[in-house]
ChimeraX commands (.cxc) that place a marker at each C-alpha (Angstrom):
marker #1 position 200.24,9.71,163.73 radius 0.5
marker #1 position 200.70,10.67,167.40 radius 0.5
marker #1 position 197.98,8.20,168.39 radius 0.5
marker #1 position 199.89,5.43,166.57 radius 0.5
marker #1 position 203.12,6.32,168.36 radius 0.5
marker #1 position 201.33,6.52,171.71 radius 0.5
marker #1 position 200.10,2.97,171.15 radius 0.5
marker #1 position 203.61,1.86,170.23 radius 0.5
marker #1 position 205.01,3.47,173.39 radius 0.5
marker #1 position 202.34,1.82,175.50 radius 0.5
marker #1 position 203.03,-1.58,173.93 radius 0.5
marker #1 position 206.78,-1.18,174.38 radius 0.5
marker #1 position 206.33,-0.30,178.04 radius 0.5
marker #1 position 204.04,-3.28,178.62 radius 0.5
marker #1 position 206.63,-5.58,177.07 radius 0.5
marker #1 position 209.49,-4.03,179.01 radius 0.5
marker #1 position 210.85,-2.55,175.77 radius 0.5
marker #1 position 211.52,1.02,174.87 radius 0.5
marker #1 position 215.23,0.80,175.86 radius 0.5
marker #1 position 217.81,3.30,174.82 radius 0.5
marker #1 position 217.72,5.32,178.03 radius 0.5
marker #1 position 214.61,7.32,177.09 radius 0.5
marker #1 position 212.74,6.57,180.32 radius 0.5
marker #1 position 212.97,8.67,183.47 radius 0.5
marker #1 position 211.80,6.02,185.95 radius 0.5
marker #1 position 208.40,7.67,186.33 radius 0.5
marker #1 position 206.66,5.41,183.81 radius 0.5
marker #1 position 206.18,8.35,181.40 radius 0.5
marker #1 position 208.60,8.46,178.51 radius 0.5
marker #1 position 209.95,12.01,178.06 radius 0.5
marker #1 position 210.13,11.46,174.32 radius 0.5
marker #1 position 206.35,11.91,174.27 radius 0.5
marker #1 position 206.91,15.60,175.10 radius 0.5
marker #1 position 209.08,15.90,172.02 radius 0.5
marker #1 position 206.27,14.40,169.94 radius 0.5
marker #1 position 203.93,17.09,171.29 radius 0.5
marker #1 position 206.41,19.80,170.27 radius 0.5
marker #1 position 206.81,18.30,166.80 radius 0.5
marker #1 position 203.04,18.02,166.30 radius 0.5
marker #1 position 202.44,21.61,167.45 radius 0.5
marker #1 position 205.03,22.88,165.01 radius 0.5
marker #1 position 203.60,20.77,162.19 radius 0.5
marker #1 position 200.18,22.31,162.84 radius 0.5
marker #1 position 201.60,25.86,162.81 radius 0.5
marker #1 position 203.59,25.33,159.61 radius 0.5
marker #1 position 201.54,22.90,157.52 radius 0.5
marker #1 position 198.12,23.28,159.13 radius 0.5
marker #1 position 195.42,20.64,159.12 radius 0.5
marker #1 position 192.97,21.14,156.22 radius 0.5
marker #1 position 190.69,18.43,157.57 radius 0.5
marker #1 position 190.26,20.40,160.78 radius 0.5
marker #1 position 190.01,23.73,158.97 radius 0.5
marker #1 position 193.44,24.90,160.17 radius 0.5
marker #1 position 195.39,26.73,157.48 radius 0.5
marker #1 position 199.15,26.35,157.23 radius 0.5
marker #1 position 201.70,28.92,156.14 radius 0.5
marker #1 position 201.61,30.00,152.50 radius 0.5
marker #1 position 204.66,29.60,150.24 radius 0.5
marker #1 position 207.03,32.54,150.38 radius 0.5
marker #1 position 206.62,34.83,147.32 radius 0.5
marker #1 position 209.78,35.06,145.24 radius 0.5
marker #1 position 209.98,38.79,145.91 radius 0.5
marker #1 position 210.00,38.13,149.66 radius 0.5
marker #1 position 213.04,35.82,149.62 radius 0.5
marker #1 position 216.04,37.83,150.91 radius 0.5
marker #1 position 219.15,38.17,148.76 radius 0.5
marker #1 position 221.49,38.73,151.72 radius 0.5
marker #1 position 221.91,37.31,155.19 radius 0.5
marker #1 position 220.98,33.86,156.41 radius 0.5
marker #1 position 218.31,32.00,158.36 radius 0.5
marker #1 position 218.42,28.99,160.65 radius 0.5
marker #1 position 215.37,26.73,160.73 radius 0.5
marker #1 position 214.92,24.47,163.77 radius 0.5
marker #1 position 212.35,21.70,163.89 radius 0.5
marker #1 position 211.75,18.02,163.30 radius 0.5
marker #1 position 212.56,15.19,160.94 radius 0.5
marker #1 position 210.28,12.21,160.40 radius 0.5
marker #1 position 211.52,9.01,158.76 radius 0.5
marker #1 position 209.25,6.12,157.79 radius 0.5
marker #1 position 210.91,2.98,156.45 radius 0.5
marker #1 position 208.70,0.29,154.92 radius 0.5
marker #1 position 209.48,-3.18,156.28 radius 0.5
marker #1 position 207.84,-6.59,155.65 radius 0.5
marker #1 position 206.09,-6.83,159.04 radius 0.5
marker #1 position 205.62,-3.21,160.12 radius 0.5
marker #1 position 207.24,0.10,159.17 radius 0.5
marker #1 position 210.01,1.68,161.19 radius 0.5
marker #1 position 208.83,5.15,162.26 radius 0.5
marker #1 position 211.51,7.52,163.58 radius 0.5
marker #1 position 211.42,11.11,164.82 radius 0.5
marker #1 position 214.34,13.45,165.34 radius 0.5
marker #1 position 215.48,17.08,165.52 radius 0.5
marker #1 position 216.36,19.11,162.45 radius 0.5
marker #1 position 218.49,22.22,161.97 radius 0.5
marker #1 position 218.84,23.75,158.52 radius 0.5
marker #1 position 220.85,26.87,157.66 radius 0.5
marker #1 position 220.31,28.81,154.44 radius 0.5
marker #1 position 222.66,31.54,153.20 radius 0.5
marker #1 position 220.60,33.77,150.92 radius 0.5
marker #1 position 223.53,35.59,149.32 radius 0.5
marker #1 position 225.06,32.42,147.85 radius 0.5
marker #1 position 221.96,30.14,148.03 radius 0.5
marker #1 position 223.96,27.69,150.17 radius 0.5
marker #1 position 222.21,25.12,152.37 radius 0.5
marker #1 position 223.53,22.88,155.15 radius 0.5
marker #1 position 222.34,21.31,158.37 radius 0.5
marker #1 position 221.86,18.22,160.51 radius 0.5
marker #1 position 219.16,15.72,161.50 radius 0.5
marker #1 position 219.84,13.96,164.80 radius 0.5
marker #1 position 218.56,12.74,168.21 radius 0.5
marker #1 position 216.33,10.18,166.50 radius 0.5
marker #1 position 214.08,7.78,168.36 radius 0.5
marker #1 position 211.38,5.41,167.14 radius 0.5
marker #1 position 210.45,1.84,166.48 radius 0.5
marker #1 position 212.86,-0.98,165.73 radius 0.5
marker #1 position 212.22,-4.22,163.86 radius 0.5
marker #1 position 210.80,-5.80,167.04 radius 0.5
marker #1 position 208.25,-3.00,167.42 radius 0.5
marker #1 position 209.91,-1.48,170.50 radius 0.5
marker #1 position 210.72,2.22,170.84 radius 0.5
marker #1 position 214.47,2.85,171.03 radius 0.5
marker #1 position 216.93,5.70,170.63 radius 0.5
marker #1 position 218.97,5.82,167.42 radius 0.5
marker #1 position 222.52,7.12,167.46 radius 0.5
marker #1 position 224.11,8.89,164.53 radius 0.5
marker #1 position 223.54,12.01,162.48 radius 0.5
marker #1 position 222.17,12.65,159.01 radius 0.5
marker #1 position 224.05,15.56,157.49 radius 0.5
marker #1 position 222.50,17.94,155.00 radius 0.5
marker #1 position 225.68,18.05,152.96 radius 0.5
marker #1 position 224.47,19.88,149.87 radius 0.5
marker #1 position 221.53,21.87,148.68 radius 0.5
marker #1 position 220.43,24.92,146.78 radius 0.5
marker #1 position 217.95,27.74,146.74 radius 0.5
marker #1 position 218.60,28.79,143.15 radius 0.5
marker #1 position 215.37,27.83,141.39 radius 0.5
marker #1 position 213.81,25.81,144.21 radius 0.5
marker #1 position 214.84,24.54,147.62 radius 0.5
marker #1 position 216.73,21.24,147.63 radius 0.5
marker #1 position 218.41,19.50,150.56 radius 0.5
marker #1 position 220.94,16.76,149.87 radius 0.5
marker #1 position 221.38,14.41,152.83 radius 0.5
marker #1 position 223.47,11.44,153.90 radius 0.5
marker #1 position 224.21,9.60,157.12 radius 0.5
marker #1 position 223.86,6.46,159.22 radius 0.5
marker #1 position 221.49,5.86,162.13 radius 0.5
marker #1 position 221.97,2.89,164.46 radius 0.5
marker #1 position 219.65,1.33,167.02 radius 0.5
marker #1 position 219.16,-2.14,168.55 radius 0.5
marker #1 position 221.90,-3.61,166.39 radius 0.5
marker #1 position 220.38,-2.36,163.12 radius 0.5
marker #1 position 221.83,0.31,160.86 radius 0.5
marker #1 position 219.93,2.65,158.56 radius 0.5
marker #1 position 221.97,4.21,155.76 radius 0.5
marker #1 position 220.42,7.31,154.19 radius 0.5
marker #1 position 221.52,9.11,151.03 radius 0.5
marker #1 position 219.25,11.23,148.87 radius 0.5
marker #1 position 217.74,14.63,148.10 radius 0.5
marker #1 position 214.68,16.36,149.51 radius 0.5
marker #1 position 212.64,18.93,147.60 radius 0.5
marker #1 position 211.10,21.73,149.61 radius 0.5
marker #1 position 209.94,25.30,149.87 radius 0.5
marker #1 position 210.17,28.33,152.09 radius 0.5
marker #1 position 207.00,29.41,153.84 radius 0.5
marker #1 position 205.66,32.71,155.16 radius 0.5
marker #1 position 206.03,36.38,154.25 radius 0.5
marker #1 position 208.50,37.27,155.59 radius 0.5
marker #1 position 210.22,33.87,155.55 radius 0.5
marker #1 position 209.27,32.03,158.71 radius 0.5
marker #1 position 209.54,28.32,158.02 radius 0.5
marker #1 position 210.47,25.60,155.57 radius 0.5
marker #1 position 209.23,22.15,154.67 radius 0.5
marker #1 position 211.05,19.54,152.63 radius 0.5
marker #1 position 210.49,15.89,151.76 radius 0.5
marker #1 position 211.89,12.92,149.89 radius 0.5
marker #1 position 208.80,10.83,149.22 radius 0.5
marker #1 position 210.69,8.19,147.24 radius 0.5
marker #1 position 213.71,7.67,149.45 radius 0.5
marker #1 position 215.61,4.39,149.66 radius 0.5
marker #1 position 217.17,3.45,153.01 radius 0.5
marker #1 position 219.64,0.59,153.39 radius 0.5
marker #1 position 218.51,-1.36,156.46 radius 0.5
marker #1 position 221.32,-3.62,157.69 radius 0.5
marker #1 position 222.43,-4.16,154.09 radius 0.5
marker #1 position 219.02,-4.43,152.38 radius 0.5
marker #1 position 217.27,-1.58,150.51 radius 0.5
marker #1 position 213.83,-0.44,151.69 radius 0.5
marker #1 position 211.44,2.22,150.44 radius 0.5
marker #1 position 211.17,5.19,152.78 radius 0.5
marker #1 position 209.84,8.70,153.28 radius 0.5
marker #1 position 211.77,11.55,154.91 radius 0.5
marker #1 position 210.08,14.81,155.92 radius 0.5
marker #1 position 211.67,17.88,157.52 radius 0.5
marker #1 position 209.88,20.88,159.03 radius 0.5
marker #1 position 211.56,23.91,160.58 radius 0.5
marker #1 position 210.87,27.43,161.78 radius 0.5
marker #1 position 213.28,30.34,161.79 radius 0.5
marker #1 position 215.40,30.99,164.86 radius 0.5
marker #1 position 217.68,33.54,163.16 radius 0.5
marker #1 position 215.95,36.24,161.13 radius 0.5
marker #1 position 216.82,36.65,157.43 radius 0.5
marker link #1:1,2 radius 0.2
marker link #1:2,3 radius 0.2
marker link #1:3,4 radius 0.2
marker link #1:4,5 radius 0.2
marker link #1:5,6 radius 0.2
marker link #1:6,7 radius 0.2
marker link #1:7,8 radius 0.2
marker link #1:8,9 radius 0.2
marker link #1:9,10 radius 0.2
marker link #1:10,11 radius 0.2
marker link #1:11,12 radius 0.2
marker link #1:12,13 radius 0.2
marker link #1:13,14 radius 0.2
marker link #1:14,15 radius 0.2
marker link #1:15,16 radius 0.2
marker link #1:16,17 radius 0.2
marker link #1:17,18 radius 0.2
marker link #1:18,19 radius 0.2
marker link #1:19,20 radius 0.2
marker link #1:20,21 radius 0.2
marker link #1:21,22 radius 0.2
marker link #1:22,23 radius 0.2
marker link #1:23,24 radius 0.2
marker link #1:24,25 radius 0.2
marker link #1:25,26 radius 0.2
marker link #1:26,27 radius 0.2
marker link #1:27,28 radius 0.2
marker link #1:28,29 radius 0.2
marker link #1:29,30 radius 0.2
marker link #1:30,31 radius 0.2
marker link #1:31,32 radius 0.2
marker link #1:32,33 radius 0.2
marker link #1:33,34 radius 0.2
marker link #1:34,35 radius 0.2
marker link #1:35,36 radius 0.2
marker link #1:36,37 radius 0.2
marker link #1:37,38 radius 0.2
marker link #1:38,39 radius 0.2
marker link #1:39,40 radius 0.2
marker link #1:40,41 radius 0.2
marker link #1:41,42 radius 0.2
marker link #1:42,43 radius 0.2
marker link #1:43,44 radius 0.2
marker link #1:44,45 radius 0.2
marker link #1:45,46 radius 0.2
marker link #1:46,47 radius 0.2
marker link #1:47,48 radius 0.2
marker link #1:48,49 radius 0.2
marker link #1:49,50 radius 0.2
marker link #1:50,51 radius 0.2
marker link #1:51,52 radius 0.2
marker link #1:52,53 radius 0.2
marker link #1:53,54 radius 0.2
marker link #1:54,55 radius 0.2
marker link #1:55,56 radius 0.2
marker link #1:56,57 radius 0.2
marker link #1:57,58 radius 0.2
marker link #1:58,59 radius 0.2
marker link #1:59,60 radius 0.2
marker link #1:60,61 radius 0.2
marker link #1:61,62 radius 0.2
marker link #1:62,63 radius 0.2
marker link #1:63,64 radius 0.2
marker link #1:64,65 radius 0.2
marker link #1:65,66 radius 0.2
marker link #1:66,67 radius 0.2
marker link #1:67,68 radius 0.2
marker link #1:68,69 radius 0.2
marker link #1:69,70 radius 0.2
marker link #1:70,71 radius 0.2
marker link #1:71,72 radius 0.2
marker link #1:72,73 radius 0.2
marker link #1:73,74 radius 0.2
marker link #1:74,75 radius 0.2
marker link #1:75,76 radius 0.2
marker link #1:76,77 radius 0.2
marker link #1:77,78 radius 0.2
marker link #1:78,79 radius 0.2
marker link #1:79,80 radius 0.2
marker link #1:80,81 radius 0.2
marker link #1:81,82 radius 0.2
marker link #1:82,83 radius 0.2
marker link #1:83,84 radius 0.2
marker link #1:84,85 radius 0.2
marker link #1:85,86 radius 0.2
marker link #1:86,87 radius 0.2
marker link #1:87,88 radius 0.2
marker link #1:88,89 radius 0.2
marker link #1:89,90 radius 0.2
marker link #1:90,91 radius 0.2
marker link #1:91,92 radius 0.2
marker link #1:92,93 radius 0.2
marker link #1:93,94 radius 0.2
marker link #1:94,95 radius 0.2
marker link #1:95,96 radius 0.2
marker link #1:96,97 radius 0.2
marker link #1:97,98 radius 0.2
marker link #1:98,99 radius 0.2
marker link #1:99,100 radius 0.2
marker link #1:100,101 radius 0.2
marker link #1:101,102 radius 0.2
marker link #1:102,103 radius 0.2
marker link #1:103,104 radius 0.2
marker link #1:104,105 radius 0.2
marker link #1:105,106 radius 0.2
marker link #1:106,107 radius 0.2
marker link #1:107,108 radius 0.2
marker link #1:108,109 radius 0.2
marker link #1:109,110 radius 0.2
marker link #1:110,111 radius 0.2
marker link #1:111,112 radius 0.2
marker link #1:112,113 radius 0.2
marker link #1:113,114 radius 0.2
marker link #1:114,115 radius 0.2
marker link #1:115,116 radius 0.2
marker link #1:116,117 radius 0.2
marker link #1:117,118 radius 0.2
marker link #1:118,119 radius 0.2
marker link #1:119,120 radius 0.2
marker link #1:120,121 radius 0.2
marker link #1:121,122 radius 0.2
marker link #1:122,123 radius 0.2
marker link #1:123,124 radius 0.2
marker link #1:124,125 radius 0.2
marker link #1:125,126 radius 0.2
marker link #1:126,127 radius 0.2
marker link #1:127,128 radius 0.2
marker link #1:128,129 radius 0.2
marker link #1:129,130 radius 0.2
marker link #1:130,131 radius 0.2
marker link #1:131,132 radius 0.2
marker link #1:132,133 radius 0.2
marker link #1:133,134 radius 0.2
marker link #1:134,135 radius 0.2
marker link #1:135,136 radius 0.2
marker link #1:136,137 radius 0.2
marker link #1:137,138 radius 0.2
marker link #1:138,139 radius 0.2
marker link #1:139,140 radius 0.2
marker link #1:140,141 radius 0.2
marker link #1:141,142 radius 0.2
marker link #1:142,143 radius 0.2
marker link #1:143,144 radius 0.2
marker link #1:144,145 radius 0.2
marker link #1:145,146 radius 0.2
marker link #1:146,147 radius 0.2
marker link #1:147,148 radius 0.2
marker link #1:148,149 radius 0.2
marker link #1:149,150 radius 0.2
marker link #1:150,151 radius 0.2
marker link #1:151,152 radius 0.2
marker link #1:152,153 radius 0.2
marker link #1:153,154 radius 0.2
marker link #1:154,155 radius 0.2
marker link #1:155,156 radius 0.2
marker link #1:156,157 radius 0.2
marker link #1:157,158 radius 0.2
marker link #1:158,159 radius 0.2
marker link #1:159,160 radius 0.2
marker link #1:160,161 radius 0.2
marker link #1:161,162 radius 0.2
marker link #1:162,163 radius 0.2
marker link #1:163,164 radius 0.2
marker link #1:164,165 radius 0.2
marker link #1:165,166 radius 0.2
marker link #1:166,167 radius 0.2
marker link #1:167,168 radius 0.2
marker link #1:168,169 radius 0.2
marker link #1:169,170 radius 0.2
marker link #1:170,171 radius 0.2
marker link #1:171,172 radius 0.2
marker link #1:172,173 radius 0.2
marker link #1:173,174 radius 0.2
marker link #1:174,175 radius 0.2
marker link #1:175,176 radius 0.2
marker link #1:176,177 radius 0.2
marker link #1:177,178 radius 0.2
marker link #1:178,179 radius 0.2
marker link #1:179,180 radius 0.2
marker link #1:180,181 radius 0.2
marker link #1:181,182 radius 0.2
marker link #1:182,183 radius 0.2
marker link #1:183,184 radius 0.2
marker link #1:184,185 radius 0.2
marker link #1:185,186 radius 0.2
marker link #1:186,187 radius 0.2
marker link #1:187,188 radius 0.2
marker link #1:188,189 radius 0.2
marker link #1:189,190 radius 0.2
marker link #1:190,191 radius 0.2
marker link #1:191,192 radius 0.2
marker link #1:192,193 radius 0.2
marker link #1:193,194 radius 0.2
marker link #1:194,195 radius 0.2
marker link #1:195,196 radius 0.2
marker link #1:196,197 radius 0.2
marker link #1:197,198 radius 0.2
marker link #1:198,199 radius 0.2
marker link #1:199,200 radius 0.2
marker link #1:200,201 radius 0.2
view
């Protein structure tokens, strides 16, 4: 995936695209460093079976705390299927879980990625994790609007996920059958969130 985005960045730069204030004037887009961070975290959490790298195992039920809370910081990846080429966006994620009441909330923001013209742009807006549960399994309800290059992406759905590690050290969640409203028209999409703990349970 990083190779694909590198090619997109290179093409955007060659065409004078990439707008959104992501450049630093040096010819190297600083958003590439964020991609490196996201990819490194993905490797730590999910592994790469094809390369023989094992990811973190699901957290045993007995290892899930019943008090306290944890904050998981990481990345969000959104792929929206379009007629010519998909929109591929990356952003930051922050998810908080209260173990005593099984409450979940958080935000997905600072998105950047391709627009309908194939250029890399910054997207404004925030997707809020406005509901969720850890009762029987981890769910993250989300909703929000992202805007970039005159287009709006309206998101509203639920991700299914799981806690990882013993003790709890990470989470992963996904909505593999999401529907995003792109400037008024529905489009199939996939939303994936990965995070690692920054506050211990």
